[in-house]
C-alpha positions as CSV (number, residue, x, y, z in Angstrom):
1,M,-8.8,-27.0,-6.3
2,N,-9.9,-26.8,-9.9
3,P,-8.0,-23.9,-11.6
4,A,-11.0,-23.3,-14.0
5,R,-13.2,-22.2,-11.1
6,A,-12.6,-18.5,-10.4
7,A,-15.4,-18.6,-7.8
8,D,-13.0,-20.3,-5.4
9,A,-11.4,-17.0,-4.7
10,E,-12.7,-13.8,-3.2
11,G,-11.3,-10.5,-2.0
12,T,-9.6,-7.4,-3.5
13,L,-6.3,-6.7,-5.2
14,I,-5.1,-3.2,-5.9
15,A,-1.9,-2.9,-8.0
16,F,0.3,0.2,-8.5
17,A,2.9,0.5,-11.2
18,T,5.4,1.5,-8.5
19,G,5.7,2.0,-4.8
20,D,5.6,5.1,-2.7
21,N,8.0,7.9,-3.5
22,N,8.9,6.4,-6.9
23,V,8.2,7.2,-10.5
24,A,6.8,4.7,-13.0
25,A,8.6,4.5,-16.4
26,D,6.3,5.6,-19.2
27,N,8.3,3.5,-21.6
28,P,8.0,6.0,-24.4
29,A,9.5,3.8,-27.1
30,E,6.5,1.5,-26.8
31,N,2.7,1.7,-26.6
32,N,2.4,1.0,-22.9
33,G,4.2,1.9,-19.7
34,L,6.7,-0.7,-18.3
35,F,4.3,-2.1,-15.8
36,T,1.4,-2.4,-18.3
37,K,3.7,-4.1,-20.8
38,H,4.7,-6.8,-18.4
39,L,1.2,-7.2,-16.9
40,V,-0.4,-7.7,-20.3
41,A,2.3,-10.3,-21.1
42,A,1.8,-12.1,-17.8
43,L,-2.0,-12.2,-18.2
44,Q,-1.6,-14.2,-21.5
45,T,0.1,-17.0,-19.6
46,A,-2.2,-19.9,-18.8
47,A,-2.3,-21.7,-15.5
48,L,-0.8,-18.8,-13.4
49,C,-2.9,-17.7,-10.5
50,L,-3.3,-14.1,-9.5
51,D,-0.5,-14.0,-7.0
52,E,1.9,-15.7,-9.4
53,I,1.1,-13.2,-12.1
54,F,1.8,-10.2,-10.0
55,R,4.9,-11.7,-8.4
56,S,6.2,-12.3,-12.0
57,V,5.3,-8.8,-13.1
58,K,7.0,-7.2,-10.1
59,Q,10.2,-9.1,-10.8
60,D,10.1,-8.4,-14.5
61,V,9.5,-4.6,-14.1
62,F,12.1,-4.3,-11.3
63,L,14.8,-5.9,-13.5
64,A,13.7,-4.2,-16.7
65,S,13.9,-0.8,-15.0
66,G,17.4,-1.4,-13.7
67,R,16.0,-1.9,-10.1
68,K,14.4,1.5,-10.1
69,Q,10.7,0.7,-10.4
70,N,9.2,-1.7,-7.9
71,P,5.5,-2.3,-8.4
72,F,3.4,-2.5,-5.3
73,T,0.2,-4.5,-4.5
74,Y,-2.3,-4.6,-1.7
75,D,-4.5,-7.6,-1.5
76,N,-6.7,-9.6,0.7
77,I,-7.4,-12.4,-1.7
78,V,-8.5,-15.7,-0.2
79,G,-8.2,-18.7,-2.5
80,R,-6.7,-18.9,-5.9
81,Y,-7.9,-16.9,-9.0
82,Y,-7.0,-17.8,-12.6
83,F,-7.6,-15.6,-15.5
84,Q,-6.7,-18.4,-17.8
85,P,-7.0,-22.0,-16.5
86,G,-4.3,-24.4,-17.5
87,P,-4.7,-27.2,-20.1
């Protein structure tokens, strides 16, 4: 599949900064919350598809929060979607 073609994917992804019965870190020392900070950074990485981006964000937030905040996603994406195709 050509990574430059976003039309190869369809469906919906809903992302939450943390899972049920948890509290998301506001990250008051910075401009964005912990989840948003890591999401923005991951979205800048070329050649990562949507599921790779959110898998990376989940891991980064979980570790940065001392294993307290675990982002949660629901998705029914079929195919691969790239925000930034690779070189």
